[in-house]
Backbone of each chain as nested JSON, in Angstrom:
{
  "chains": [
    {"id": "A", "residues": [
      {"number": 1, "name": "MET", "atoms": {"N": [41.219, 34.818, 15.936], "CA": [40.323, 34.578, 14.454], "C": [40.72, 35.061, 13.35]}},
      {"number": 2, "name": "SER", "atoms": {"N": [41.485, 36.217, 13.689], "CA": [42.048, 37.434, 12.458], "C": [43.516, 36.601, 11.948]}},
      {"number": 3, "name": "GLU", "atoms": {"N": [44.034, 36.298, 12.938], "CA": [45.561, 35.51, 13.134], "C": [45.312, 34.309, 11.963]}},
      {"number": 4, "name": "ALA", "atoms": {"N": [44.401, 33.401, 12.184], "CA": [43.843, 32.381, 11.564], "C": [43.705, 32.194, 9.574]}},
      {"number": 5, "name": "PHE", "atoms": {"N": [43.258, 33.168, 9.95], "CA": [42.653, 34.004, 8.776], "C": [43.781, 34.358, 7.476]}},
      {"number": 6, "name": "LEU", "atoms": {"N": [44.626, 34.987, 8.746], "CA": [45.763, 35.497, 7.621], "C": [46.581, 34.528, 7.371]}},
      {"number": 7, "name": "HIS", "atoms": {"N": [46.69, 33.51, 8.308], "CA": [47.751, 32.372, 8.274], "C": [46.77, 31.123, 7.365]}},
      {"number": 8, "name": "ALA", "atoms": {"N": [45.84, 31.153, 6.937], "CA": [45.273, 30.5, 5.611], "C": [45.309, 30.996, 4.154]}},
      {"number": 9, "name": "ALA", "atoms": {"N": [45.128, 32.607, 4.272], "CA": [45.493, 33.166, 3.35], "C": [46.656, 33.284, 2.787]}},
      {"number": 10, "name": "LEU", "atoms": {"N": [47.566, 33.42, 3.284], "CA": [49.083, 33.306, 3.12], "C": [49.374, 31.67, 2.465]}},
      {"number": 11, "name": "ILE", "atoms": {"N": [49.272, 30.736, 3.252], "CA": [49.297, 29.085, 2.876], "C": [48.437, 29.238, 1.684]}},
      {"number": 12, "name": "ALA", "atoms": {"N": [47.532, 29.895, 1.32], "CA": [46.864, 29.639, 0.023], "C": [47.525, 30.407, -1.081]}},
      {"number": 13, "name": "SER", "atoms": {"N": [47.872, 31.808, -0.775], "CA": [48.509, 32.14, -1.989], "C": [49.996, 31.853, -1.865]}},
      {"number": 14, "name": "GLN", "atoms": {"N": [50.582, 31.451, -1.192], "CA": [52.034, 30.194, -1.365], "C": [51.556, 29.061, -2.201]}},
      {"number": 15, "name": "VAL", "atoms": {"N": [50.416, 28.538, -1.878], "CA": [50.294, 27.412, -3.094], "C": [49.914, 28.276, -4.617]}},
      {"number": 16, "name": "LEU", "atoms": {"N": [49.41, 29.104, -4.5], "CA": [49.095, 29.286, -5.56], "C": [50.327, 30.0, -6.735]}},
      {"number": 17, "name": "LEU", "atoms": {"N": [51.224, 30.488, -5.855], "CA": [52.658, 30.907, -6.413], "C": [53.226, 29.657, -6.848]}},
      {"number": 18, "name": "GLY", "atoms": {"N": [53.162, 28.985, -6.043], "CA": [54.217, 27.278, -6.003], "C": [53.243, 26.964, -7.483]}},
      {"number": 19, "name": "ALA", "atoms": {"N": [52.066, 27.117, -7.362], "CA": [51.555, 26.288, -8.791], "C": [51.674, 27.476, -10.007]}},
      {"number": 20, "name": "GLY", "atoms": {"N": [51.97, 28.348, -9.952], "CA": [52.155, 29.358, -10.979], "C": [53.9, 29.443, -11.494]}},
      {"number": 21, "name": "MET", "atoms": {"N": [54.61, 28.852, -10.613], "CA": [56.192, 28.711, -10.821], "C": [56.397, 27.226, -11.395]}},
      {"number": 22, "name": "LEU", "atoms": {"N": [55.141, 26.229, -11.193], "CA": [55.167, 25.013, -11.815], "C": [54.779, 25.3, -13.772]}},
      {"number": 23, "name": "LEU", "atoms": {"N": [53.62, 26.122, -14.023], "CA": [53.463, 26.04, -14.914], "C": [54.134, 26.908, -15.716]}},
      {"number": 24, "name": "CYS", "atoms": {"N": [55.271, 28.133, -15.388], "CA": [56.304, 28.715, -15.653], "C": [57.745, 27.345, -16.31]}},
      {"number": 25, "name": "ALA", "atoms": {"N": [57.654, 26.979, -15.157], "CA": [58.666, 25.504, -15.908], "C": [58.273, 25.01, -17.112]}},
      {"number": 26, "name": "TRP", "atoms": {"N": [56.902, 24.462, -17.247], "CA": [56.359, 23.642, -18.106], "C": [56.556, 24.853, -19.177]}},
      {"number": 27, "name": "ARG", "atoms": {"N": [56.39, 25.81, -19.3], "CA": [56.513, 26.71, -20.227], "C": [58.037, 26.743, -21.125]}},
      {"number": 28, "name": "ILE", "atoms": {"N": [59.03, 27.191, -19.786], "CA": [60.529, 27.158, -20.229], "C": [60.586, 25.494, -20.866]}},
      {"number": 29, "name": "TRP", "atoms": {"N": [60.378, 24.371, -20.142], "CA": [60.671, 23.074, -20.651], "C": [59.78, 23.215, -22.328]}},
      {"number": 30, "name": "ARG", "atoms": {"N": [58.517, 23.335, -22.832], "CA": [57.841, 22.829, -23.7], "C": [58.569, 23.962, -24.889]}},
      {"number": 31, "name": "GLY", "atoms": {"N": [58.261, 25.158, -24.438], "CA": [58.212, 26.636, -25.041], "C": [58.597, 26.656, -26.534]}},
      {"number": 32, "name": "PRO", "atoms": {"N": [58.286, 26.782, -27.769], "CA": [58.511, 26.183, -28.993], "C": [59.714, 27.293, -29.379]}},
      {"number": 33, "name": "ALA", "atoms": {"N": [59.694, 28.42, -29.231], "CA": [60.934, 29.207, -29.507], "C": [62.052, 29.546, -28.26]}},
      {"number": 34, "name": "ALA", "atoms": {"N": [63.156, 30.449, -28.321], "CA": [63.841, 30.682, -27.727], "C": [63.015, 31.588, -26.784]}},
      {"number": 35, "name": "GLU", "atoms": {"N": [62.472, 32.372, -27.421], "CA": [61.411, 33.617, -26.587], "C": [60.888, 33.157, -25.801]}},
      {"number": 36, "name": "ASP", "atoms": {"N": [60.246, 32.314, -25.891], "CA": [59.234, 31.648, -24.997], "C": [59.765, 30.838, -23.869]}},
      {"number": 37, "name": "ARG", "atoms": {"N": [60.94, 30.972, -23.89], "CA": [61.598, 30.066, -22.886], "C": [62.133, 31.292, -22.136]}},
      {"number": 38, "name": "VAL", "atoms": {"N": [62.764, 32.271, -22.775], "CA": [63.099, 33.954, -21.716], "C": [61.897, 34.123, -20.807]}},
      {"number": 39, "name": "LEU", "atoms": {"N": [60.616, 34.589, -21.66], "CA": [59.42, 34.812, -21.104], "C": [59.053, 34.216, -19.941]}},
      {"number": 40, "name": "GLY", "atoms": {"N": [59.58, 32.415, -20.151], "CA": [58.691, 31.849, -18.955], "C": [59.7, 31.886, -17.76]}},
      {"number": 41, "name": "LEU", "atoms": {"N": [60.88, 32.084, -18.262], "CA": [62.161, 32.223, -16.933], "C": [61.965, 33.237, -16.244]}},
      {"number": 42, "name": "ASP", "atoms": {"N": [61.35, 34.787, -16.927], "CA": [61.233, 36.138, -16.328], "C": [59.54, 35.734, -15.369]}},
      {"number": 43, "name": "THR", "atoms": {"N": [58.678, 35.002, -15.968], "CA": [57.787, 34.967, -14.94], "C": [57.839, 34.017, -13.77]}},
      {"number": 44, "name": "LEU", "atoms": {"N": [59.067, 33.257, -13.916], "CA": [59.187, 32.641, -12.759], "C": [59.827, 32.893, -11.952]}},
      {"number": 45, "name": "TYR", "atoms": {"N": [60.557, 34.015, -12.045], "CA": [61.452, 34.784, -10.829], "C": [60.584, 35.811, -10.534]}},
      {"number": 46, "name": "VAL", "atoms": {"N": [59.575, 36.315, -11.106], "CA": [58.585, 37.37, -10.734], "C": [57.696, 36.469, -9.347]}},
      {"number": 47, "name": "ASN", "atoms": {"N": [57.551, 35.1, -10.086], "CA": [56.775, 34.102, -9.047], "C": [57.596, 34.12, -7.91]}},
      {"number": 48, "name": "ALA", "atoms": {"N": [58.978, 33.603, -7.871], "CA": [59.839, 33.185, -6.694], "C": [59.836, 34.868, -5.749]}},
      {"number": 49, "name": "MET", "atoms": {"N": [59.904, 35.846, -6.752], "CA": [60.219, 36.935, -5.744], "C": [58.86, 37.172, -4.733]}},
      {"number": 50, "name": "LEU", "atoms": {"N": [57.676, 36.94, -5.507], "CA": [56.368, 37.299, -4.761], "C": [56.47, 36.292, -3.608]}},
      {"number": 51, "name": "LEU", "atoms": {"N": [56.854, 34.812, -3.543], "CA": [56.849, 33.724, -2.898], "C": [57.713, 34.131, -1.515]}},
      {"number": 52, "name": "MET", "atoms": {"N": [58.893, 34.694, -1.961], "CA": [59.768, 35.479, -0.743], "C": [58.895, 36.328, -0.238]}},
      {"number": 53, "name": "LEU", "atoms": {"N": [58.245, 37.483, -0.565], "CA": [57.694, 38.573, -0.105], "C": [56.497, 37.647, 1.064]}},
      {"number": 54, "name": "THR", "atoms": {"N": [55.752, 36.678, 0.337], "CA": [54.758, 35.816, 1.063], "C": [55.061, 34.774, 2.336]}},
      {"number": 55, "name": "PHE", "atoms": {"N": [56.231, 34.564, 2.077], "CA": [57.373, 33.857, 3.356], "C": [57.383, 34.814, 4.507]}},
      {"number": 56, "name": "GLY", "atoms": {"N": [58.102, 36.157, 3.966], "CA": [58.398, 37.162, 5.121], "C": [57.228, 37.604, 5.83]}},
      {"number": 57, "name": "LEU", "atoms": {"N": [55.852, 37.787, 5.144], "CA": [54.682, 37.936, 5.631], "C": [54.228, 36.604, 6.875]}},
      {"number": 58, "name": "ARG", "atoms": {"N": [54.449, 35.297, 6.393], "CA": [54.397, 34.616, 7.352], "C": [55.337, 34.435, 8.676]}},
      {"number": 59, "name": "SER", "atoms": {"N": [56.457, 34.572, 8.27], "CA": [57.175, 34.46, 9.406], "C": [57.605, 35.854, 10.165]}},
      {"number": 60, "name": "SER", "atoms": {"N": [57.087, 36.957, 9.97], "CA": [57.045, 38.104, 10.511], "C": [57.851, 38.468, 10.45]}},
      {"number": 61, "name": "THR", "atoms": {"N": [59.545, 38.377, 9.34], "CA": [60.404, 39.258, 9.262], "C": [60.265, 39.775, 8.48]}},
      {"number": 62, "name": "THR", "atoms": {"N": [61.488, 40.793, 8.213], "CA": [61.628, 41.861, 6.941], "C": [62.983, 41.307, 6.769]}},
      {"number": 63, "name": "LEU", "atoms": {"N": [63.517, 39.983, 7.355], "CA": [64.755, 39.492, 5.907], "C": [64.578, 39.024, 4.664]}},
      {"number": 64, "name": "TYR", "atoms": {"N": [63.249, 38.634, 4.72], "CA": [63.033, 38.062, 2.954], "C": [63.092, 39.232, 2.038]}},
      {"number": 65, "name": "PHE", "atoms": {"N": [63.186, 40.484, 2.612], "CA": [62.682, 41.778, 1.684], "C": [64.094, 41.811, 0.942]}},
      {"number": 66, "name": "GLU", "atoms": {"N": [64.857, 41.896, 1.316], "CA": [66.263, 41.92, 1.249], "C": [66.748, 40.864, 0.052]}},
      {"number": 67, "name": "ALA", "atoms": {"N": [65.966, 39.689, 0.254], "CA": [66.418, 38.509, -0.705], "C": [65.286, 39.072, -1.941]}},
      {"number": 68, "name": "ALA", "atoms": {"N": [63.843, 39.127, -1.581], "CA": [63.275, 39.391, -2.785], "C": [63.652, 40.808, -3.632]}},
      {"number": 69, "name": "LEU", "atoms": {"N": [64.08, 41.935, -3.286], "CA": [64.685, 42.775, -3.544], "C": [66.042, 42.233, -4.71]}},
      {"number": 70, "name": "VAL", "atoms": {"N": [67.06, 41.575, -4.159], "CA": [67.888, 40.982, -5.174], "C": [67.845, 40.261, -6.13]}},
      {"number": 71, "name": "ILE", "atoms": {"N": [66.617, 39.45, -6.022], "CA": [65.964, 38.358, -7.233], "C": [65.232, 39.227, -8.262]}},
      {"number": 72, "name": "ALA", "atoms": {"N": [64.59, 40.583, -7.597], "CA": [64.274, 41.264, -8.485], "C": [65.471, 42.04, -9.713]}},
      {"number": 73, "name": "LEU", "atoms": {"N": [66.519, 42.225, -8.93], "CA": [67.33, 43.342, -9.807], "C": [67.899, 41.924, -10.685]}},
      {"number": 74, "name": "LEU", "atoms": {"N": [67.966, 41.12, -10.112], "CA": [69.296, 40.052, -10.683], "C": [68.218, 39.341, -11.838]}},
      {"number": 75, "name": "GLY", "atoms": {"N": [66.944, 39.068, -11.658], "CA": [66.322, 38.848, -12.926], "C": [66.05, 39.862, -14.121]}},
      {"number": 76, "name": "PHE", "atoms": {"N": [66.134, 41.085, -13.459], "CA": [66.079, 41.906, -14.582], "C": [67.575, 41.992, -15.389]}},
      {"number": 77, "name": "VAL", "atoms": {"N": [68.594, 41.969, -14.812], "CA": [69.719, 42.203, -15.471], "C": [69.488, 40.665, -16.333]}},
      {"number": 78, "name": "ALA", "atoms": {"N": [69.183, 39.621, -15.924], "CA": [69.242, 38.604, -16.62], "C": [68.583, 38.306, -17.891]}},
      {"number": 79, "name": "THR", "atoms": {"N": [67.226, 38.583, -17.292], "CA": [66.463, 38.631, -18.734], "C": [66.831, 39.844, -19.72]}},
      {"number": 80, "name": "VAL", "atoms": {"N": [67.361, 41.145, -19.488], "CA": [67.749, 41.725, -20.407], "C": [69.121, 41.274, -21.072]}},
      {"number": 81, "name": "ALA", "atoms": {"N": [69.547, 40.898, -20.306], "CA": [70.919, 40.006, -21.059], "C": [70.567, 38.886, -22.372]}},
      {"number": 82, "name": "LEU", "atoms": {"N": [69.664, 37.991, -22.023], "CA": [68.976, 37.023, -22.516], "C": [68.66, 37.643, -23.807]}},
      {"number": 83, "name": "ALA", "atoms": {"N": [67.651, 38.777, -23.55], "CA": [67.195, 39.037, -24.823], "C": [67.81, 40.0, -25.68]}},
      {"number": 84, "name": "ARG", "atoms": {"N": [69.09, 40.224, -25.25], "CA": [70.239, 40.982, -26.06], "C": [70.668, 39.838, -26.93]}},
      {"number": 85, "name": "PHE", "atoms": {"N": [71.177, 38.574, -26.091], "CA": [71.852, 37.765, -26.656], "C": [70.914, 37.235, -28.118]}},
      {"number": 86, "name": "LEU", "atoms": {"N": [69.558, 37.236, -27.671], "CA": [68.883, 36.64, -28.66], "C": [68.815, 37.688, -30.154]}},
      {"number": 87, "name": "LEU", "atoms": {"N": [68.895, 38.877, -29.727], "CA": [68.851, 39.688, -30.704], "C": [70.465, 39.625, -31.587]}},
      {"number": 88, "name": "ARG", "atoms": {"N": [71.653, 39.674, -30.659], "CA": [72.595, 39.952, -31.697], "C": [73.543, 38.476, -31.101]}},
      {"number": 89, "name": "GLY", "atoms": {"N": [73.18, 37.642, -30.247], "CA": [73.831, 36.304, -30.705], "C": [75.317, 36.381, -29.61]}},
      {"number": 90, "name": "GLU", "atoms": {"N": [75.213, 37.604, -29.015], "CA": [76.281, 37.779, -28.154], "C": [75.972, 39.011, -27.022]}},
      {"number": 91, "name": "VAL", "atoms": {"N": [76.367, 38.568, -25.551], "CA": [75.8, 39.561, -24.754], "C": [76.563, 41.008, -24.744]}},
      {"number": 92, "name": "ILE", "atoms": {"N": [77.909, 40.965, -24.759], "CA": [78.407, 42.049, -24.44], "C": [79.698, 42.245, -26.106]}},
      {"number": 93, "name": "GLU", "atoms": {"N": [79.304, 43.767, -26.231], "CA": [79.985, 43.519, -27.59], "C": [81.317, 44.28, -27.835]}}
    ]},
    {"id": "B", "residues": [
      {"number": 1, "name": "MET", "atoms": {"N": [43.187, 44.433, 10.408], "CA": [44.313, 44.848, 9.546], "C": [45.122, 43.633, 9.15]}},
      {"number": 2, "name": "SER", "atoms": {"N": [44.898, 42.356, 9.892], "CA": [45.345, 41.317, 9.395], "C": [44.397, 40.374, 7.948]}},
      {"number": 3, "name": "TYR", "atoms": {"N": [43.287, 40.958, 8.244], "CA": [42.236, 40.542, 7.23], "C": [42.714, 41.306, 5.883]}},
      {"number": 4, "name": "ALA", "atoms": {"N": [42.772, 43.22, 6.037], "CA": [43.477, 43.474, 4.686], "C": [44.488, 42.842, 4.058]}},
      {"number": 5, "name": "VAL", "atoms": {"N": [45.331, 42.382, 5.149], "CA": [46.941, 42.314, 4.756], "C": [47.109, 40.569, 3.768]}},
      {"number": 6, "name": "GLY", "atoms": {"N": [45.991, 39.595, 4.467], "CA": [45.384, 38.444, 4.107], "C": [44.894, 38.736, 2.858]}},
      {"number": 7, "name": "LEU", "atoms": {"N": [43.921, 39.436, 2.52], "CA": [43.163, 39.501, 1.337], "C": [43.633, 40.152, 0.393]}},
      {"number": 8, "name": "LEU", "atoms": {"N": [44.589, 41.274, 0.189], "CA": [45.943, 41.674, -0.403], "C": [46.992, 40.528, -0.977]}},
      {"number": 9, "name": "ALA", "atoms": {"N": [47.83, 39.675, 0.153], "CA": [48.211, 38.785, -0.253], "C": [47.619, 37.708, -1.22]}},
      {"number": 10, "name": "LEU", "atoms": {"N": [46.555, 37.121, -1.096], "CA": [45.524, 36.643, -1.789], "C": [45.227, 36.786, -3.147]}},
      {"number": 11, "name": "ALA", "atoms": {"N": [44.972, 38.276, -3.267], "CA": [44.43, 38.936, -4.6], "C": [45.751, 38.799, -5.503]}},
      {"number": 12, "name": "GLY", "atoms": {"N": [46.653, 39.03, -4.86], "CA": [48.111, 39.422, -5.679], "C": [48.473, 37.704, -6.107]}},
      {"number": 13, "name": "ALA", "atoms": {"N": [48.665, 37.02, -5.006], "CA": [49.201, 35.486, -5.863], "C": [48.203, 35.263, -6.448]}},
      {"number": 14, "name": "LEU", "atoms": {"N": [46.498, 35.373, -6.729], "CA": [45.827, 35.151, -7.843], "C": [46.259, 35.506, -8.907]}},
      {"number": 15, "name": "LEU", "atoms": {"N": [46.705, 36.924, -8.919], "CA": [46.78, 37.383, -10.2], "C": [48.465, 36.901, -10.841]}},
      {"number": 16, "name": "ALA", "atoms": {"N": [48.964, 36.421, -9.965], "CA": [50.27, 36.307, -10.312], "C": [50.125, 34.812, -10.92]}},
      {"number": 17, "name": "PHE", "atoms": {"N": [48.996, 33.743, -10.306], "CA": [48.698, 32.339, -11.106], "C": [48.36, 32.443, -12.377]}},
      {"number": 18, "name": "GLY", "atoms": {"N": [47.208, 33.842, -12.183], "CA": [46.514, 34.124, -13.711], "C": [47.435, 34.286, -14.371]}},
      {"number": 19, "name": "GLY", "atoms": {"N": [47.964, 35.038, -14.464], "CA": [49.537, 34.963, -15.295], "C": [50.275, 34.337, -16.066]}},
      {"number": 20, "name": "ALA", "atoms": {"N": [50.751, 32.969, -15.025], "CA": [51.473, 31.897, -15.114], "C": [50.597, 30.889, -16.023]}},
      {"number": 21, "name": "LEU", "atoms": {"N": [49.028, 31.057, -15.586], "CA": [48.069, 30.23, -16.431], "C": [48.109, 30.778, -18.057]}},
      {"number": 22, "name": "GLY", "atoms": {"N": [48.311, 32.397, -18.183], "CA": [47.91, 32.699, -19.25], "C": [49.262, 32.008, -20.362]}},
      {"number": 23, "name": "LEU", "atoms": {"N": [50.268, 32.398, -19.526], "CA": [51.188, 31.962, -20.233], "C": [51.424, 30.965, -20.851]}},
      {"number": 24, "name": "VAL", "atoms": {"N": [50.893, 29.366, -20.031], "CA": [50.771, 28.276, -20.669], "C": [49.574, 28.228, -21.839]}},
      {"number": 25, "name": "ARG", "atoms": {"N": [48.433, 29.117, -21.369], "CA": [47.116, 28.673, -22.174], "C": [47.381, 29.284, -23.668]}},
      {"number": 26, "name": "LEU", "atoms": {"N": [47.811, 30.403, -23.661], "CA": [47.681, 31.457, -25.02], "C": [48.673, 30.552, -26.254]}},
      {"number": 27, "name": "LYS", "atoms": {"N": [47.935, 30.954, -27.11], "CA": [48.339, 29.92, -28.724], "C": [49.813, 30.542, -29.025]}},
      {"number": 28, "name": "THR", "atoms": {"N": [50.021, 31.688, -29.354], "CA": [51.23, 32.53, -30.117], "C": [52.061, 33.494, -29.016]}},
      {"number": 29, "name": "PHE", "atoms": {"N": [53.44, 33.628, -29.35], "CA": [54.105, 34.268, -28.821], "C": [53.518, 35.777, -27.991]}},
      {"number": 30, "name": "TYR", "atoms": {"N": [53.305, 36.562, -29.099], "CA": [52.724, 37.766, -28.875], "C": [51.603, 37.95, -28.315]}},
      {"number": 31, "name": "GLU", "atoms": {"N": [50.789, 36.77, -27.903], "CA": [50.021, 36.882, -27.141], "C": [50.459, 36.655, -25.867]}},
      {"number": 32, "name": "ARG", "atoms": {"N": [51.074, 35.697, -25.507], "CA": [51.703, 35.058, -24.441], "C": [52.475, 36.19, -23.948]}},
      {"number": 33, "name": "VAL", "atoms": {"N": [52.857, 37.165, -24.34], "CA": [53.405, 38.348, -23.875], "C": [52.708, 38.816, -22.636]}},
      {"number": 34, "name": "HIS", "atoms": {"N": [51.629, 38.923, -22.992], "CA": [50.432, 40.422, -22.046], "C": [50.022, 39.513, -20.685]}},
      {"number": 35, "name": "PRO", "atoms": {"N": [49.864, 38.164, -20.219], "CA": [49.407, 37.735, -19.137], "C": [50.427, 38.07, -17.99]}},
      {"number": 36, "name": "PRO", "atoms": {"N": [51.646, 37.692, -18.128], "CA": [52.8, 38.039, -17.241], "C": [52.447, 39.934, -16.424]}},
      {"number": 37, "name": "THR", "atoms": {"N": [52.336, 40.304, -17.436], "CA": [52.548, 41.426, -17.071], "C": [51.563, 41.95, -15.952]}},
      {"number": 38, "name": "MET", "atoms": {"N": [50.485, 41.598, -15.727], "CA": [49.581, 41.418, -14.744], "C": [49.96, 40.908, -13.495]}},
      {"number": 39, "name": "ALA", "atoms": {"N": [50.798, 39.913, -13.368], "CA": [51.854, 39.526, -12.402], "C": [52.879, 40.418, -11.57]}},
      {"number": 40, "name": "THR", "atoms": {"N": [53.49, 40.912, -12.625], "CA": [54.559, 41.917, -12.489], "C": [54.202, 43.092, -12.212]}},
      {"number": 41, "name": "THR", "atoms": {"N": [53.298, 43.68, -12.405], "CA": [52.749, 44.918, -12.111], "C": [51.926, 45.062, -10.747]}},
      {"number": 42, "name": "LEU", "atoms": {"N": [50.217, 44.628, -11.255], "CA": [49.596, 44.681, -10.085], "C": [49.767, 43.958, -8.842]}},
      {"number": 43, "name": "GLY", "atoms": {"N": [49.931, 42.472, -9.456], "CA": [50.215, 41.47, -8.532], "C": [51.556, 41.628, -7.581]}},
      {"number": 44, "name": "THR", "atoms": {"N": [52.809, 42.221, -7.98], "CA": [53.502, 42.981, -7.168], "C": [52.877, 43.927, -6.043]}},
      {"number": 45, "name": "ALA", "atoms": {"N": [52.445, 44.861, -7.23], "CA": [51.902, 46.027, -6.251], "C": [50.985, 45.384, -4.925]}},
      {"number": 46, "name": "LEU", "atoms": {"N": [49.888, 44.759, -5.051], "CA": [49.416, 44.485, -4.018], "C": [49.931, 43.276, -3.05]}},
      {"number": 47, "name": "ILE", "atoms": {"N": [51.12, 42.798, -3.496], "CA": [51.903, 41.937, -2.598], "C": [52.494, 42.971, -1.901]}},
      {"number": 48, "name": "ALA", "atoms": {"N": [53.241, 43.756, -2.069], "CA": [54.15, 44.927, -1.461], "C": [53.242, 45.654, -0.707]}},
      {"number": 49, "name": "THR", "atoms": {"N": [51.82, 46.096, -1.203], "CA": [51.245, 46.882, -0.114], "C": [50.607, 45.638, 0.961]}},
      {"number": 50, "name": "ALA", "atoms": {"N": [50.754, 44.918, 0.688], "CA": [50.531, 44.093, 2.128], "C": [51.661, 43.967, 2.643]}},
      {"number": 51, "name": "PHE", "atoms": {"N": [52.982, 43.9, 2.641], "CA": [53.997, 43.631, 2.963], "C": [53.911, 45.328, 4.074]}},
      {"number": 52, "name": "ILE", "atoms": {"N": [53.698, 46.087, 3.128], "CA": [53.619, 47.729, 4.021], "C": [52.758, 47.705, 5.352]}},
      {"number": 53, "name": "LEU", "atoms": {"N": [51.704, 47.305, 5.165], "CA": [50.704, 47.337, 5.957], "C": [51.026, 46.486, 7.148]}},
      {"number": 54, "name": "HIS", "atoms": {"N": [51.754, 45.318, 7.004], "CA": [51.96, 44.357, 7.961], "C": [52.972, 44.95, 8.678]}},
      {"number": 55, "name": "PHE", "atoms": {"N": [54.082, 45.315, 8.315], "CA": [55.499, 45.785, 8.999], "C": [55.246, 47.51, 9.216]}},
      {"number": 56, "name": "GLY", "atoms": {"N": [54.365, 48.001, 8.398], "CA": [54.753, 49.455, 8.684], "C": [55.612, 50.083, 8.724]}},
      {"number": 57, "name": "THR", "atoms": {"N": [56.266, 49.995, 7.43], "CA": [57.285, 50.476, 6.801], "C": [57.247, 50.417, 5.382]}},
      {"number": 58, "name": "ALA", "atoms": {"N": [58.011, 51.587, 4.673], "CA": [57.606, 51.681, 3.279], "C": [58.434, 51.017, 2.744]}},
      {"number": 59, "name": "HIS", "atoms": {"N": [59.413, 50.197, 2.856], "CA": [60.441, 49.348, 2.444], "C": [59.618, 48.634, 0.857]}},
      {"number": 60, "name": "ALA", "atoms": {"N": [58.938, 48.009, 1.45], "CA": [58.611, 46.978, 0.393], "C": [57.771, 48.122, -1.154]}},
      {"number": 61, "name": "LEU", "atoms": {"N": [57.67, 49.641, -1.008], "CA": [57.377, 50.539, -2.02], "C": [58.55, 50.364, -2.732]}},
      {"number": 62, "name": "LEU", "atoms": {"N": [59.936, 50.058, -2.654], "CA": [60.972, 50.104, -3.699], "C": [60.909, 48.778, -4.426]}},
      {"number": 63, "name": "ILE", "atoms": {"N": [60.322, 47.747, -4.356], "CA": [60.21, 46.906, -5.263], "C": [59.044, 46.797, -6.29]}},
      {"number": 64, "name": "GLY", "atoms": {"N": [58.271, 47.74, -5.57], "CA": [56.594, 48.186, -6.587], "C": [57.383, 48.936, -7.327]}},
      {"number": 65, "name": "VAL", "atoms": {"N": [57.795, 49.934, -6.894], "CA": [58.232, 50.856, -8.048], "C": [59.272, 49.981, -9.009]}},
      {"number": 66, "name": "PHE", "atoms": {"N": [60.36, 49.617, -8.316], "CA": [61.077, 48.797, -9.346], "C": [60.829, 48.204, -10.195]}},
      {"number": 67, "name": "MET", "atoms": {"N": [59.928, 46.771, -10.016], "CA": [59.254, 46.515, -10.848], "C": [58.071, 46.93, -11.922]}},
      {"number": 68, "name": "ALA", "atoms": {"N": [57.64, 48.004, -11.466], "CA": [56.624, 48.745, -12.507], "C": [57.757, 49.389, -13.385]}},
      {"number": 69, "name": "LEU", "atoms": {"N": [58.934, 49.709, -13.029], "CA": [59.91, 50.477, -14.195], "C": [60.545, 49.62, -15.016]}},
      {"number": 70, "name": "THR", "atoms": {"N": [60.685, 48.118, -14.382], "CA": [61.508, 47.547, -14.95], "C": [60.681, 46.64, -16.448]}},
      {"number": 71, "name": "THR", "atoms": {"N": [59.875, 46.159, -16.15], "CA": [58.909, 45.324, -16.924], "C": [58.638, 45.756, -18.097]}},
      {"number": 72, "name": "PRO", "atoms": {"N": [58.399, 47.092, -18.494], "CA": [58.366, 47.32, -19.831], "C": [59.562, 47.199, -20.398]}},
      {"number": 73, "name": "VAL", "atoms": {"N": [60.619, 47.818, -19.903], "CA": [62.134, 47.769, -20.626], "C": [62.325, 46.304, -20.959]}},
      {"number": 74, "name": "THR", "atoms": {"N": [62.063, 45.447, -20.192], "CA": [62.309, 44.038, -20.407], "C": [61.612, 44.048, -21.361]}},
      {"number": 75, "name": "TYR", "atoms": {"N": [60.134, 44.172, -21.853], "CA": [59.592, 43.223, -22.654], "C": [59.597, 43.642, -24.08]}},
      {"number": 76, "name": "VAL", "atoms": {"N": [59.865, 45.39, -24.081], "CA": [60.559, 45.89, -25.233], "C": [61.333, 45.039, -25.869]}},
      {"number": 77, "name": "LEU", "atoms": {"N": [62.785, 44.743, -24.794], "CA": [63.637, 44.261, -25.999], "C": [63.672, 43.006, -25.808]}},
      {"number": 78, "name": "LEU", "atoms": {"N": [62.3, 42.236, -25.341], "CA": [62.209, 40.667, -25.584], "C": [61.276, 40.716, -27.148]}},
      {"number": 79, "name": "VAL", "atoms": {"N": [59.962, 41.609, -27.313], "CA": [59.396, 41.585, -28.507], "C": [60.167, 41.986, -29.513]}},
      {"number": 80, "name": "GLY", "atoms": {"N": [61.311, 42.844, -29.345], "CA": [61.923, 43.325, -30.484], "C": [62.362, 42.029, -30.439]}},
      {"number": 81, "name": "ALA", "atoms": {"N": [63.915, 41.687, -29.824], "CA": [64.395, 40.473, -30.316], "C": [63.566, 39.383, -30.914]}},
      {"number": 82, "name": "ALA", "atoms": {"N": [62.565, 38.838, -30.462], "CA": [61.659, 38.139, -31.23], "C": [61.045, 38.471, -32.694]}},
      {"number": 83, "name": "ARG", "atoms": {"N": [61.179, 39.863, -32.848], "CA": [60.671, 40.27, -34.162], "C": [61.778, 40.36, -35.095]}},
      {"number": 84, "name": "ARG", "atoms": {"N": [63.153, 40.907, -34.418], "CA": [64.122, 40.478, -35.576], "C": [64.144, 39.265, -35.62]}},
      {"number": 85, "name": "ARG", "atoms": {"N": [63.679, 38.07, -34.818], "CA": [64.307, 36.731, -35.375], "C": [63.514, 36.196, -36.237]}},
      {"number": 86, "name": "ARG", "atoms": {"N": [61.97, 36.638, -36.2], "CA": [61.057, 35.998, -37.192], "C": [61.613, 36.994, -38.17]}},
      {"number": 87, "name": "ARG", "atoms": {"N": [61.774, 37.875, -38.378], "CA": [61.964, 38.491, -39.696], "C": [63.323, 38.016, -40.337]}},
      {"number": 88, "name": "SER", "atoms": {"N": [64.236, 37.541, -39.965], "CA": [65.719, 36.903, -40.8], "C": [65.216, 35.416, -41.283]}}
    ]}
  ]
}
């Protein structure tokens, strides 16, 4: 019984995270300014990282944890680089 | 135990979805900066807690702490860049 509840809850959370990723993609597509697009990309990678963690919970392997950690690190670096690019027009000066 | 894991994961996913929904619904850029922080701090913390409870190892604490530390840095830089661009 509790296993069935866990399975249903994880499926529901994956559907919610996928819908969140679609909404972020909409914001990247439409976003009036470049800042909105960077913000949408940031939220998109956070949702993808959480989706990785729920995949790990569903399949009961800790393999997905490393993938989530790598997504978190690279997403942070990417967003900081994009913010610096918006600020100065170049990433490394 | 698996009830707690399922409820924590569901609550975290709901917060992440709410953050994405706010990103689409709100009108100006400065309003839109707020909702994703809900997903990046509390949503990540809840799902990482579910991960820790399910596997019994404290690895996922690393992701929660890392996201809680890096989100403010990212958004301060992003809003600073947006302000500079609006002014010029």
